[in-house]
C-alpha positions in Angstrom: -8.9 15.0 -5.9 -5.5 16.0 -4.9 -4.7 19.4 -6.2 -2.2 19.7 -9.2 0.5 20.9 -6.9 4.0 21.4 -5.7 4.7 20.6 -2.0 6.9 23.4 -0.6 9.5 22.4 2.2 7.8 22.4 5.6 9.5 24.1 8.5 11.8 22.1 10.6 10.3 20.6 13.7 12.7 20.2 16.8 11.8 16.9 18.7 11.0 17.1 22.3 13.3 15.5 24.8 10.7 13.1 25.8 7.2 12.3 24.9 5.0 14.6 27.2 7.9 17.0 27.9 8.1 20.4 26.2 6.2 19.1 23.3 4.6 20.8 20.5 0.9 21.9 20.7 -1.5 20.1 18.5 -1.9 23.2 16.3 1.9 23.8 16.1 2.4 20.1 15.1 -0.3 20.1 12.4 0.9 23.3 11.1 4.5 22.0 10.7 3.2 18.8 9.2 0.9 20.1 6.5 2.0 20.0 3.0 1.8 23.5 1.2 0.4 23.3 -2.2 1.0 25.6 -5.3 0.0 24.8 -8.9 2.4 22.6 -11.1 1.9 21.9 -14.8 2.5 18.6 -16.6 5.3 18.1 -19.1 4.7 17.6 -22.9 6.1 14.0 -22.2 3.7 13.3 -19.5 0.7 14.5 -21.8 1.9 12.4 -24.6 2.2 9.2 -22.6 -1.0 9.6 -20.7 -2.9 10.7 -23.8 -1.2 7.8 -25.9 -2.6 5.2 -23.5 -6.0 6.5 -23.9 -5.8 7.1 -27.7 -4.5 3.4 -28.2 -7.4 2.0 -26.3 -9.9 3.8 -28.5 -8.0 2.6 -31.7 -7.8 -1.0 -30.6 -11.5 -1.0 -29.5 -12.5 0.5 -32.9 -10.6 -2.4 -34.6 -13.0 -5.0 -33.2 -15.8 -3.6 -35.5 -13.7 -3.7 -38.7 -11.3 -6.6 -38.6 -11.6 -10.2 -38.6 -9.7 -13.1 -36.8 -7.9 -12.7 -33.5 -6.8 -9.1 -34.5 -10.3 -8.1 -33.9 -9.6 -8.7 -30.2 -6.6 -6.3 -30.4 -7.6 -4.7 -27.0 -7.2 -8.1 -25.3 -4.0 -8.9 -27.1 -2.6 -5.4 -26.0 -3.6 -6.2 -22.5 -2.0 -9.6 -22.6 1.4 -8.4 -24.1 1.5 -5.7 -21.4 1.1 -7.9 -18.5 3.4 -10.5 -20.0 6.2 -7.9 -20.3 5.7 -6.8 -16.7 6.0 -10.5 -15.7 9.3 -10.8 -17.6 10.5 -7.5 -16.0 9.7 -8.7 -12.5 11.1 -12.3 -13.1 14.4 -10.7 -14.1 14.6 -8.1 -11.4 13.7 -10.7 -8.7 16.2 -13.3 -9.7 18.6 -12.6 -7.0 16.0 -13.9 -4.4 16.5 -17.3 -5.9 20.0 -17.4 -4.2 18.7 -16.5 -0.8 18.0 -19.6 1.5 16.4 -17.7 4.4 15.8 -14.2 5.7 18.7 -12.6 7.6 18.0 -10.9 10.9 21.4 -10.1 11.9 22.5 -6.5 12.3 25.8 -5.5 10.7 28.4 -5.3 13.2 28.9 -1.8 14.7 25.4 -0.5 13.6 23.2 0.8 16.4 19.6 0.1 16.2 17.8 3.4 15.8 14.9 4.0 18.3 11.6 3.5 16.8 8.2 4.9 17.8 4.9 3.3 16.5 1.7 5.3 15.7 -1.6 3.4 15.6 -4.2 5.7 14.0 -7.5 4.4 15.2 -11.1 5.4 14.6 -13.7 3.3 16.3 -11.5 0.3 16.4 -12.1 -1.1 19.8 -12.9 -4.6 18.6 -9.4 -5.0 17.0 -7.1 -2.7 19.2 -6.6 -5.4 21.8 -4.9 -7.8 19.4 -3.0 -5.0 17.7 -1.6 -3.6 20.9 -0.8 -6.9 22.3 1.3 -7.7 19.6 3.1 -4.3 19.8 3.7 -4.5 23.4 5.3 -8.1 23.0 7.8 -7.0 20.3 11.2 -8.3 20.6 13.7 -5.2 20.7 10.4 -3.1 20.5 9.4 0.4 20.2 10.5 3.2 22.5 7.1 4.7 22.2 3.6 3.6 21.2 1.2 6.3 20.6 -2.5 5.5 19.9 -3.7 8.5 17.6 -7.4 8.1 18.6 -9.1 10.0 15.8 -12.3 10.9 17.4 -13.4 7.3 18.3 -17.1 7.2 19.7 -17.2 3.4 20.3 -15.7 1.5 23.4 -12.2 2.8 22.7 -11.9 5.0 25.8 -13.2 2.3 28.1 -10.9 -0.1 26.6 -7.7 2.0 27.0 -8.4 3.0 30.5 -9.5 -0.4 31.9 -7.4 -2.8 29.9 -4.2 -0.8 29.2 -3.9 1.6 32.2 -4.2 4.8 30.2 -5.9 8.0 31.7 -8.2 9.9 29.5 -6.5 13.0 28.1 -8.3 16.1 27.1 -9.1 16.5 23.5 -6.1 17.4 21.5 -3.7 16.3 24.3 -1.3 13.5 24.8 -1.9 11.3 28.1 0.5 10.3 30.6 2.3 7.1 30.0 0.2 3.9 30.9 0.6 2.7 34.4 1.1 -0.9 32.9 3.1 -0.3 29.9 5.6 2.8 30.3 6.1 3.1 26.5 2.2 3.4 25.7 0.4 6.7 25.1 -2.9 8.0 24.1 -3.2 11.0 21.8 -6.9 12.0 21.9 -8.0 14.0 18.8 -11.0 15.5 17.2 -12.1 13.4 14.2 -10.2 14.7 11.2 -8.9 11.7 9.2 -6.2 9.3 9.4 -3.5 11.5 7.8 -4.2 14.2 10.3 -4.1 11.9 13.2 -0.7 10.5 11.9 0.6 14.0 11.5 -0.5 14.9 15.0 1.4 12.1 16.4 4.5 12.5 14.4 4.6 16.1 15.8 5.2 14.8 19.3 7.4 11.7 18.6 10.9 11.9 19.7 12.2 8.8 18.0 14.6 8.7 15.0 12.2 6.5 13.1 8.3 6.0 13.3 6.3 3.1 12.1 2.7 3.4 11.1 0.5 0.5 12.0 -3.3 0.3 11.2 -5.5 -0.8 14.2 -6.5 -4.0 12.2 -2.8 -5.1 11.8 -1.0 -7.8 13.7 2.8 -7.7 13.6 5.0 -10.7 14.1 7.1 -10.8 17.3 10.2 -9.5 15.7 8.8 -7.1 13.0 10.0 -4.0 14.8 13.4 -5.2 15.2 13.6 -6.2 11.5 12.5 -2.7 10.5 15.0 -1.2 12.9 17.8 -3.2 11.4 17.0 -2.2 7.9 17.4 1.5 8.8 20.5 0.7 11.0 22.2 -0.8 7.8 21.1 2.0 5.3 21.7 5.7 6.1 19.7 6.8 3.1 16.6 4.8 3.8 13.8 7.0 4.6 10.7 4.8 4.0 10.3 0.9 4.3 7.3 -1.4 4.0 7.1 -5.0 5.5 5.4 -8.1 4.3 1.6 -8.2 4.8 -0.5 -11.3 4.7 -4.1 -10.9 4.4 -6.6 -12.4 6.8 -10.4 -12.7 6.2 -13.3 -14.3 8.2 -13.9 -18.1 8.3 -17.1 -17.9 6.3 -17.2 -19.4 2.8 -17.0 -16.1 1.2 -14.2 -15.0 3.6 -11.9 -18.2 2.7 -12.6 -17.6 -0.9 -11.5 -14.0 -0.8 -8.5 -14.8 1.3 -7.5 -17.5 -1.1 -7.3 -15.1 -4.1 -5.8 -12.1 -2.0 -3.1 -14.2 -0.4 -1.6 -15.0 -3.8 -2.2 -11.4 -5.0 -0.3 -10.0 -2.0 2.5 -12.4 -2.7 2.9 -11.6 -6.3 2.7 -7.9 -5.3 5.5 -8.1 -2.9 7.7 -9.9 -5.3 6.9 -7.1 -7.7 7.8 -4.4 -5.1 11.2 -6.2 -4.8 11.7 -6.0 -8.4 10.8 -2.2 -8.5 13.0 -1.6 -5.5 16.0 -3.1 -7.3 15.2 -0.6 -10.2 15.2 2.2 -7.4 11.7 3.0 -8.4 9.5 1.5 -5.6 6.6 3.9 -4.9 4.2 1.7 -2.9 4.5 1.1 0.7 1.6 -0.3 2.9 0.3 2.3 5.2 -1.0 -0.5 7.4 2.7 -1.4 8.2 5.2 1.1 7.2 8.4 2.8 8.7 9.9 6.2 8.1 12.8 8.3 9.2 11.0 11.1 11.2 13.2 14.0 10.0 12.3 12.9 6.4 8.6 13.2 7.1 9.1 16.4 8.8 11.0 17.7 5.7 8.2 17.0 3.2 5.3 18.1 5.5 4.0 14.7 6.7 0.9 13.0 5.2 -1.5 14.7 2.8 -5.0 14.5 4.2 -6.6 15.4 1.0 -5.6 12.2 -0.9 -7.4 8.9 -0.6 -4.2 7.0 -0.4 -2.0 9.2 1.8 0.8 6.4 2.0 1.1 6.1 -1.9 1.1 10.0 -2.3 3.9 10.5 0.3 6.3 8.2 -1.4 6.1 10.3 -4.5 6.7 13.5 -2.4 9.8 11.7 -0.7 11.0 10.8 -4.2 10.5 14.3 -5.5 12.2 15.9 -2.5 15.1 13.6 -2.7 15.9 14.5 -6.3 15.3 18.2 -5.8 17.8 18.2 -2.9 20.3 15.7 -4.4 19.8 13.3 -1.5 19.6 10.0 -2.9 17.0 8.7 -0.6 16.0 5.0 -0.8 12.7 3.4 -0.3 12.7 -0.5 0.3 10.6 -3.5 1.2 12.0 -5.5 4.1 11.4 -9.3 3.7 12.2 -10.0 7.4 9.4 -7.8 8.7 6.0 -9.6 8.7 2.4 -8.8 9.8 -1.2 -10.0 9.1 -3.9 -7.5 8.2 -7.5 -7.5 8.1 -8.6 -8.0 4.4 -12.1 -7.5 2.8 -14.2 -10.7 2.8 -17.3 -9.7 1.0 -18.0 -8.3 -2.5 -19.2 -5.0 -1.2 -16.2 -4.5 1.0 -13.8 -5.7 -1.6 -15.2 -3.2 -4.3 -15.1 -0.3 -1.8 -11.6 -1.0 -0.9 -10.4 -1.3 -4.5 -12.4 1.7 -5.6 -10.6 3.8 -3.0 -7.2 2.6 -3.8 -7.7 3.2 -7.4 -9.3 6.6 -7.0 -6.3 7.5 -4.7 -3.9 6.2 -7.3 -5.5 8.3 -10.1 -5.2 11.4 -7.8 -1.5 10.8 -7.2 -0.8 10.1 -10.9 -2.6 13.4 -11.8 -0.6 15.3 -9.1 2.7 13.9 -10.1 2.1 13.9 -14.1 5.1 16.3 -14.6 7.4 13.4 -13.3 6.2 11.0 -16.0 8.7 10.6 -18.9 11.0 13.1 -17.1 14.7 11.8 -17.2 15.5 14.0 -14.2 13.9 11.2 -12.0 15.9 8.5 -13.6 14.3 5.1 -13.9 11.3 6.2 -11.8 10.4 9.0 -14.5 11.3 7.1 -17.5 10.0 3.5 -16.6 8.0 3.3 -13.5 5.7 6.3 -14.0 5.1 5.5 -17.7 4.2 1.9 -16.6 1.8 3.5 -14.0 0.4 5.7 -16.9 -0.7 2.4 -18.6 -1.9 1.0 -15.4 -4.5 4.0 -15.2 -6.2 2.4 -18.2 -5.4 -1.4 -17.6 -8.7 -2.2 -16.0 -10.6 -0.4 -18.8 -8.6 -2.6 -21.3 -9.2 -5.7 -19.2 -13.0 -5.3 -18.9 -13.2 -4.2 -22.7 -11.4 -7.4 -23.6 -13.8 -9.5 -21.6 -16.8 -7.6 -23.1 -15.6 -8.2 -26.6 -14.9 -11.9 -25.9 -18.5 -12.3 -24.7 -19.8 -10.5 -27.8 -17.8 -12.7 -30.2 -18.8 -15.8 -28.3 -22.4 -15.2 -28.3 -22.5 -13.4 -31.7 -21.6 -16.5 -33.7 -17.9 -15.7 -34.3 -16.5 -19.2 -33.6 -13.3 -18.7 -35.4 -12.5 -15.5 -33.5 -13.4 -17.3 -30.3 -11.0 -20.2 -30.8 -8.2 -17.9 -31.6 -8.7 -15.8 -28.6 -9.0 -18.9 -26.3 -5.6 -19.9 -27.7 -4.2 -16.7 -26.5 -5.8 -17.0 -23.2 -4.5 -20.6 -22.8 -0.9 -19.5 -23.5 -1.3 -16.4 -21.1 -2.6 -18.8 -18.4 0.2 -21.0 -18.9 2.7 -18.2 -18.4 0.8 -17.0 -15.2 0.9 -20.4 -13.9 4.7 -20.5 -14.2 5.0 -17.0 -12.7 2.7 -18.1 -9.8 5.0 -21.0 -9.0 8.1 -19.0 -9.4 6.7 -16.3 -7.3 6.0 -18.7 -4.4 9.4 -20.1 -4.6 11.0 -16.8 -4.4 8.6 -15.5 -1.7 9.4 -18.4 0.5 13.3 -18.0 0.3 13.0 -14.2 0.7 10.6 -14.0 3.7 10.9 -17.5 5.3 7.1 -17.8 5.3 5.9 -21.1 4.2 2.4 -21.6 5.6 -0.6 -20.5 3.7 1.2 -20.5 0.2 0.5 -23.9 -1.2 1.9 -24.6 -4.7 -1.3 -26.6 -5.6 -3.8 -23.8 -4.5 -1.5 -21.1 -6.3 -1.9 -23.1 -9.5 -5.6 -23.3 -9.0 -5.8 -19.5 -8.4 -3.8 -18.9 -11.6 -6.5 -20.8 -13.5 -9.4 -19.3 -12.0 -8.4 -15.8 -11.5 -8.7 -14.4 -15.0 -12.5 -14.8 -15.1 -13.3 -14.3 -11.5 -11.1 -12.3 -9.1 -9.3 -10.3 -11.8 -12.6 -9.1 -13.3 -13.6 -8.0 -9.6 -10.4 -6.1 -9.4 -11.0 -4.3 -12.5 -14.5 -3.4 -11.6 -13.3 -2.0 -8.4 -10.8 0.1 -10.4 -13.5 1.3 -12.8 -15.6 2.3 -10.1 -12.4 4.2 -8.7 -12.4 6.1 -12.1 -16.0 7.4 -11.4 -14.9 8.1 -7.7 -12.1 10.1 -9.0 -13.9 12.2 -11.6 -16.5 13.0 -9.1 -13.8 14.2 -6.8 -15.4 12.1 -4.0 -13.4 11.8 -0.8 -15.6 9.0 0.9 -13.7 6.0 2.0 -16.7 3.9 2.6 -17.2 1.9 5.8 -15.2 -1.2 6.0 -16.4 -4.1 8.3 -13.6 -5.9 10.3 -14.1 -9.7 10.4 -10.6 -11.3 9.8 -9.0 -10.1 13.3 -11.7 -9.3 16.0 -10.8 -9.5 19.6 -13.2 -11.5 21.7 -15.3 -9.4 23.9 -15.6 -10.3 27.7 -19.0 -11.9 27.0 -17.2 -14.2 24.5 -14.6 -15.4 26.7 
């Protein structure tokens, strides 16, 4: 897991005048963009909050064996109350979206769009790279630089880049000359070292004011780059921004089912991110599609290759550095910037993804536990991180509540079961209302209206508590074991939602 640590300031990196000219060596770039770690202790408030969440679960679980009536299901009631309070918070904080009819893509008069470079970290992604790169090369007001950070690929990536995209094969650890077909396209060929290391190597040789990280299985809308550049142009304190992601799965029956649930999950999550953004506490950007000020990345040492969720960990470090230096940095979600991303479409791939996400979340919580309950970090320390402390145990609460429900159901406790289902019915009604409200806000905010049917959303709200939600919790509990073992394995993911046709397919 990530070390319990402080990230010291990294030395400043002077950008080259152009990609390929007077650039840093790979070793120098990685040395400048490597977080330096020293031990840090948790505060008493952090210990009290995290410990209290676990102690409360033990107490509520024990009540099931000594009490009667619905209070015997106290674990489930606590879960329902917590989730309902979050829905109320998100609803109140997202209310301003109700007054916005459509996304605004105009840049404030007098603001210059900052140059943006895009990094595509890729390891054996030859089947999806053609689609991703085609979208990047067709961007309106697109990037000044596109660097494919090839993390030791051993598939057909080299043949693809040389034959279809006009690049020459560089030496290992070197940057290629620009493409003969696309002057802003480069190939950084690296020994396999992980996504974070590949991103840091590319950042070290980028020359643009802002950089965007795009996963090799992510397809940007035509004006996504311009929307991101406009967001940075209008906000000098903005250092990190995420766009709107829409999940895409295969066309199989299982794929369609997973896409159905994940579509509405993503929509609710982005409304939630908007709410936390308004509370100046947004911590989660999507590494598949995120943008940063390059000098801010350099200042904090780049991405941490020791964490399973390098994007989530980075935002904590940017927030910490901003408070330490009194900079007032901002992190936002940009509703005008849209992309599609490949999402898991089988049970195994879904559980592997959620296991990694949750294990990385626990790593980051552990590393930043001194910020929890710390007023020095404002709303982030006093509200957001305590909420995240509860989230560490939320899947345990959820699965415990479900297990107790089954025990009461098959144990002949009819009265308790009737009371429990009354609570579940009320909660489902609230969820149904929130689903509809979220879609309304999402449409007004993003302008996206396809793939978000109100009727399908209501069906998902009814079906989710006993299906998809249990799968999410199961993946998270697996993440607990992953975290406690200190495992760093990501697990192989199978791409199926966005696969470029091979020549034989055409």
